[in-house]
N, C-alpha and C positions, 0 to 999 in steps of 0.2 A: 520575560525570559522566556527564551526556547532551547532548548536542548534536544539535538538531533545527533544521536550516538553514530549513525550511519550516514551522514551527510558527504562522506567522502565516496560513497556508492554512487554510481553514475544510472540514472533509470530509475522507472517507479512513481508513483506519486507522491511520496513521501517528500522530496526535496522542494516539489513545487506547492505542497501545501505550507511549506517553510517559508518559502518567499512571500508566498501571499500573504500569509498572518505578518510576518516582518513588515510586509508594504502595507498592511492596516495599521501599525502601531509605528509610525515613523520613530527612528531611534532605538528600535528594541535590541536587546542583548541577546545576541545567537551563540549558542556553546556548541562547537563542534569538535571534539577533543582530537579526531583525527583528520582533521580539515576538512575543506568543502569540495565536492568535485567540480562545481560552477559556481565559485563566488559570486559571478556577475550578478545575477538578480537581486543578491540580498545587498550589494552595493549600491545598485540601482535604489533598491527600497530605502536606503539609509540605513540601514543596519550597521552592528557594531560587532563584526565576527570575532568569535575567541577562539582559538584553537589550543591542544595542550591542556594544561593544567594550571593554576593559578594557587600556589602556597605549597607550603610542605606537605599537608594531609592529602591534599587532591593528587600531588604529583607522586606519592607513595602509593594510594590506591589504583592511579591510572598505569603506573608500574607492574603491581600485581595484577592489573587486570590483563597487561601486556603477555607477562610470563603465564599468566593462567590460559591465555589463548595458546599460546605456543605449545602449551602441555596437550591442552584439546586437539590441536591439529596433528600432533606425533601421536597422540593415540587412536584418533579418528585414521588414519594411514596404517597404524600398527595393528590394530583390530577389526580391520574393513571385513576381513573374512568370516563367511557364515559359518566355519568352524569354531568361532570361539562363542561362548555360551551368551546369551542375551543380554545378561546383567553385565558382562564385560565391554560388549560392543556397545553398551549404553552408558558407558562409565564418563567416556571424552564429553558426551553431551552434557553430562551434568557438569563438567567442569566449564562447559561455555556458559549454561546457567550463572554459575559464580563468577565468571568473568565478565559477563552482563551486567551483575548487581555492581562490581568494584566500579565499572566503567560509569553507569550512574551516580554512584558515590562519590567520582573525583568527580563529574559534573556539578552535582548537588554543591559539593564544596566550593568548587570553584564560584558557582552563583552566589553562595553566601559571603563569599570573600570580595565579591565586587560589587554588590548591591546589597544594602543593609533590609531595605523594606522596597522589595519588588511589588509591582502590581500583582503578579502572576507570576509562576513557575510551573513550565509545563514538558515532562518528558514525551517529545513526540512518537517515538519508537521505542516503548517500553520493554522490558523483558518480563514474560508470563509467569515469573518466580519471583520469590524473594522481594517482594513489595517493602514489607516492612525493615527490611535489612538495609533496602537501599537508602529508606528514609534515614536511619540511624547512622549509618556510615556517613551519609550526607549531611546531617545535620539542618535539614533544610525541608518543609512541609512541602507538597508539590502535587501537581497532578498529572498521570501518568496514562497515556493514550496505550491499551493492550489489544492489540490486532487479532491476535490467534495463539493459540497452544501449540507451538510447533514441537516443544520438548516437555512430558510430563515430569513431575520430580520423584525422585527415587528416593529410598530412606534419609540416605544421608543429608541432601537438599531439604526434605521435609523437616528433619529435625533442627537445622541449622534456621529454617523460616518458623519453627516454633519458638525457637528462642527470642527470635526477633519481632514476634507477632504484635508488640505493645507498638512498634512503628508503624504499624498500618493503621493506626488513628490519624496518623499525620499524612494519610494519603487519601485521595480521590481516583478512582481506576474510572476511566472512561473508556466504554467498549463502542466500538463502531457500530453494532447492531444487538439487536436483543439478543438474538442466539449465540453471540459470543459472550454476552453477559451471563446466561444461564448456564454456559459451558463451565465458568470458573465460579458459579455461585456455591455449589459445594464445596469445592477445595478450600476456599477462600471466604467464609461466612462471616467472618468480623471486617471486610474489606469494603468499605463504602463505594459505590459506582453507579453511574447511569450511562444510560446507550445513548449514544452521540456520533452521530457520522462524522469520520475524519476528514475525508475531503472537502474541500471548500471551492465555492464558485468565485472565481477570479476576474469574471468579466471579459476575459480576453477571448472572444467568441470568433471563429472563422471567418476570414472576408470572402467575399467574390473574388478578390485579386490571388488570395492564397488557394483558391481550389483551382482557377483556372492555371496558376504557374504549377501545382501540384500535377494536375493532368497532363499538364505537357512534359513535365520533368519524367513523369514515367510512360510517357506515351499512350495514354489511356485515350482514345478519340471520342470526339463527342458523340453522345448518345449510347455509348458504351456504358455498361454499368460495372461500378467497381465495389469490393466489399474489403474493408482492413481486418487485419487479425493480428492482435498487437500483444505483445507480452510472452516472458519465457513458457515453455511448455511444461508446466508443474504436473504432478502429480493430479491434484484436485482439476486440472481443466481435461475437458473432454475431446482430446485431438482425436480419438478413435471414432467418435463419432461424424467428426467434421470431415475426416478420412473418407468413411465409408459414403457419407452426402455427395461430396464431390464427384464421387465417380458415377452418380444417378441423374448429374444436370442434362437439363434437355436444353438449353441454352446457354450461350457465350457468357462468361463471366471472368472478368480480371479479379485478383485475390492479391491485396498488398499485405507480405508479413513482415514484422521486425519482432524482435525480442532476442531472450537469450535465458535457456538453451534453448535451441531447436533442434530436430532430428533430421539430419541431412539424409537420411534414405528414404524418410515420406517426402521430403521436398523434393528428391529427384523421381519419384513418384508421379507427384501432383504435377512436376513439367509435362510428363508425358499425357495429362489427360486431353482428350480431345477438346472438351469445351470450355478448357479453363488456360488462362493466361496469367502466369505466376511472377509475380515481383518480390524479391526478397531485399531486405536493407539489414545487413547485418548490425547484431545489437551487443549492448546496451547501445543507446541513443539517448542524447540530449533533447530539450524541450522543443527547439527550432526542428528538427526531423521529426520528432513524434507529429508535431503539428501537421509537417509536409504530408506524413502517412494518412493522417485522420482527413486531410483537407482533399485528398485525391478519390476519397472513399462515398459511395453513397448512402454505407450503411457500417457499422462496427459490428461484427460478428464476436459473441462472448457466449461459449459452450462451457459448462461445468458438469461434473458429477452430481449426482442426487444427493441433498442433503447438506451440500457445503452453503454455511450461512454467515460468512466472513464478509466485510465490506468489499465490493468490486470495484476496484480503480478503474477500472477501463469502464464500467457502467457510468460511473460519477463522469468521465473524460468526455462521454459522446453527449451528457447533459450539459456542462461545463462548455464543450465546443461547439456545440449546436450540430451533432451527426445523428441521423436515426441510427435505431437499435435495431439488431436482431440478438435474441438472448434465451437461453433455454429456462424451462421453469425449474430450475435446481432449487430456488430457495422461494418456500410460499409466503414469506413478507415481501420480497421483493415482486413477486409474480401479483401479488393483489395491489401492491402499488402502481404496477404496470400495465395493466390489463386493459385499463380503458384510455390508455395513453394513444394517440394517432400516430407517434412516430415511434412506436415500439411494436414489435412483432415477435412474439413468444412461440417457441415451440418446445413439445415434451423432452425432457433431458433424457439422451441415452437414444432417442429416435431417429436415424439417419435419413428416413425417407420422409420424414416431417420437415426434416431441416431442408432437404432437397427442394422441396416443394417452395417451402420460405425464399430460399434462393431463386429459384425459377421465377418467383413470382414479383422478387425485386425486378428481375431482367426486364421484365413486362413493363415496369411502371416505377418509378421512386416514391419512397414515403415524404410524407411532410419534416422540416426540420422542427428538432426541439426550439421553443420560443426562449425568451430572454427568463422569463420565471420559471421553467421547467424544473429547476433545482429542487423547489418545493415538494416536487413528485417523488424524488427519491430520498428526501430527508437531508439536502445538503443546502448549508447556511451559506450566506456570503462570508467573505472575510473579515469583514467590519462585525459581522453577527457572530462569528466565530469567535472573535477577539474579546467581544463584550462578554461572551457566556464565560468562557475561560476566566476571565478578571473577575467576575461576580461569583464564580465556582469557588474560586481560590479566597477571596475575602471572605465568603461564607465559613472555609474551613480555618482560616485563622484566626476568625472570632470564635469559633466554636473549641480552639485550642487554648485561648485566652483563659 
């Protein structure tokens, strides 16, 4: 049983992982409370897609979550100004944490109503707070992938979490990296958890035909070098370093950019650079367009600020699809994994001069592509391996609760 509260959002690697896991277990039940932006892959996988809520308890929880989300949205709009005290500006985000908990509770209630003895129940995009409360509201043991800490708990949410702490024994937290696990260890000492990469290798590598077609679609000539820059420009990404590096290029380069949000002023500046040919694809985009962007590139560029230790879906994409990688050394654990890989080139985080040299070197000659077994280098399991791990972990959890 796979629960994805954000399946209605297009883009990101969460919908792709959902579809891959569903394909690894034909007949899997997928619960998407707000629907799926692209249900096609789930249908082709033979999954049973359930939207909304099933049963009065689940319906009540989902309605409460919708009201909480509305309150949070209104609060964020009303208290956006920095003239308000920080505690007031943070209050709507605390309501968001409550809304996410209520949504998860509704999904877990739905899961419990539909299948009495599931092989596994997994929340693929779980909230970073109120883990025990979700388990108690849902009445269902489960595994939960916690990707990062976006919002920390203030006193009222911490108090609610303390009242529901007994529910944490009914949960196993899955953290995509050891750094994320360490981030949560102090705040939730009673929450059992393991580090396990979230992204999976679905085996659908790019073909030569896709590469040729993508180069033609973007008008990239034979022999020219192209780099992809994928994903929204969020604060943890180091667009400033990329911006400065592109002004220092000494060789021609094509750059294919997609994602949301993007900075239109920066893009306008890049259009004027003499050595750069810029191609932009408005986002968010679906899987087929994303494959087109990656297929056009000789390498994918990932630049993050130092110390960012959460899983990079973009790094996983390059390995999954067979695209060489240019990546900053922002994460020591990731750097250690990639240092000896011939298809990866590392550069110091925040160093535009070093990045410019890496880009110029790519223009001089392409990198080898990651092979079919490259997923092991970044700790990425196949979809079948991940499904087996989730089933085994859930079985162990339920046996401990008996």
